[in-house]
C-alpha positions as CSV (number, residue, x, y, z in Angstrom):
1,X,112.1,98.3,105.1
2,X,114.6,95.9,103.6
3,X,113.6,92.4,104.7
4,X,116.2,89.9,105.7
5,X,116.3,86.5,104.1
6,X,114.7,85.0,107.2
7,X,111.9,87.6,107.2
8,X,111.2,87.0,103.5
9,X,111.1,83.3,104.1
10,X,108.7,83.7,107.0
11,X,106.5,86.1,105.0
12,X,106.5,83.7,102.0
13,X,105.2,80.9,104.2
14,X,102.5,82.9,105.9
15,X,100.0,81.2,103.7
16,X,101.9,78.1,102.7
17,X,103.8,79.8,99.8
18,X,100.5,81.1,98.2
19,X,99.6,84.7,97.4
20,X,97.7,86.2,100.2
21,X,95.2,87.7,97.8
22,X,94.4,85.2,95.0
23,X,95.8,82.0,96.6
24,X,98.0,81.0,93.6
25,X,101.5,79.7,94.2
26,X,104.0,82.5,94.5
27,X,106.7,81.1,92.3
28,X,110.3,82.3,92.4
29,X,109.5,86.0,92.0
30,X,107.0,87.4,94.4
31,X,106.4,90.7,96.3
32,X,106.1,91.7,99.9
33,X,103.0,93.9,99.7
34,X,102.2,96.6,102.2
35,X,98.5,95.9,103.1
36,X,98.1,99.6,104.2
37,X,100.1,101.5,101.6
38,X,103.2,103.4,102.4
39,X,103.1,105.5,99.2
40,X,106.7,106.1,98.1
41,X,107.8,109.7,97.5
42,X,108.5,110.5,93.9
43,X,110.6,113.1,92.2
44,X,111.2,114.1,88.6
45,X,114.7,113.6,87.4
46,X,115.6,115.1,84.0
47,X,116.4,112.4,81.5
48,X,114.9,109.7,83.7
49,X,111.4,110.9,84.4
50,X,109.6,110.2,87.7
51,X,111.7,108.1,90.1
52,X,111.2,106.9,93.7
53,X,113.3,108.5,96.3
54,X,113.3,105.6,98.7
55,X,111.4,107.6,101.3
56,X,107.7,107.0,102.2
57,X,104.8,109.3,103.0
58,X,103.7,106.9,105.7
59,X,106.9,105.4,107.1
60,X,105.1,104.1,110.2
61,X,103.3,101.5,108.0
62,X,106.6,100.1,106.7
63,X,106.6,97.1,109.1
64,X,106.6,93.4,108.7
65,X,103.2,93.2,110.4
66,X,101.8,95.3,107.6
67,X,103.1,93.0,104.8
68,X,101.5,90.1,102.9
69,X,103.1,87.8,100.4
70,X,101.7,88.6,96.9
71,X,102.2,87.4,93.4
72,X,103.3,90.2,91.1
73,X,100.0,90.5,89.2
74,X,98.1,91.0,92.4
75,X,100.5,93.5,93.9
76,X,100.8,95.5,90.7
77,X,97.1,95.6,90.3
78,X,96.5,96.5,94.0
79,X,99.0,99.3,93.6
80,X,98.3,101.8,96.5
81,X,94.6,100.9,96.9
82,X,93.2,100.0,100.2
83,X,91.9,96.4,100.4
84,X,88.3,97.7,100.2
85,X,89.2,99.9,97.2
86,X,90.9,97.1,95.4
87,X,88.0,94.7,96.2
88,X,85.6,97.3,94.7
89,X,87.8,97.6,91.6
90,X,88.0,93.8,91.2
91,X,84.2,93.5,91.7
92,X,83.7,95.8,88.7
93,X,86.0,93.8,86.4
94,X,83.2,92.1,84.4
95,X,81.6,95.5,83.7
96,X,84.9,96.9,82.5
97,X,85.5,93.9,80.3
98,X,82.0,94.1,78.8
99,X,82.5,97.8,78.1
100,X,86.0,97.6,76.6
101,X,86.5,94.1,75.2
102,X,84.6,92.9,72.2
103,X,86.2,89.4,72.5
104,X,84.8,89.2,76.1
105,X,81.3,90.2,74.9
106,X,81.5,87.5,72.2
107,X,82.7,84.9,74.7
108,X,79.7,85.8,76.9
109,X,77.2,85.5,74.1
110,X,78.4,82.1,73.1
111,X,78.5,80.8,76.7
112,X,82.3,80.4,76.7
113,X,82.5,82.4,80.0
114,X,80.0,82.9,82.7
115,X,79.8,85.7,85.2
116,X,79.0,84.6,88.7
117,X,78.6,87.8,90.6
118,X,80.3,86.2,93.6
119,X,81.8,88.6,96.2
120,X,85.5,89.1,96.1
121,X,87.0,87.2,99.1
122,X,90.8,87.3,99.4
123,X,92.7,84.1,100.1
124,X,94.0,85.4,103.5
125,X,90.4,86.1,104.5
126,X,89.3,82.5,103.7
127,X,92.3,81.1,105.6
128,X,91.7,83.2,108.6
129,X,88.0,82.4,108.6
130,X,88.9,78.7,108.5
131,X,91.3,79.1,111.4
132,X,88.7,80.9,113.5
133,X,86.2,78.0,112.7
134,X,88.8,75.5,113.9
135,X,89.4,77.3,117.1
136,X,85.7,77.6,117.8
137,X,85.2,73.9,117.1
138,X,88.1,73.0,119.4
139,X,86.6,75.3,122.1
140,X,83.1,73.7,121.6
141,X,84.6,70.2,122.0
142,X,86.3,71.2,125.3
143,X,83.0,72.4,126.9
144,X,81.3,69.9,129.2
145,X,78.0,68.5,128.2
146,X,74.9,69.3,130.3
147,X,73.0,66.1,130.6
148,X,69.6,66.2,132.3
149,X,68.4,63.1,134.0
């Protein structure tokens, strides 16, 4: 779906102008990512290679409710992965770097970088968890006290 300027502005501000995934500022160029992929249909065109047709395999997912504001690096890396598939890929990043990048292995050896093993939690998950905690706290404050004499 082609977003209107108003829809793009609303989507951009969904997380205060930050990427829904990494939490970094979006900047001037940012993407409206389909959380659940729509997978664009592709065709081969002689002289151009593989090009998108503009049609989707899952058009029912092409909705504003299924979109998140994303920085280009996150959206490009996520590609058509599910959130859990992408989370697994990101969780494996250090192992891939150790296997493929001698510079990374040297940086580890000399203590220039440190692997933490923390779980991948997306920015939108942290924001929503904080919102739920605020609602619960407000709800708890509204409850009357039981005072026993």
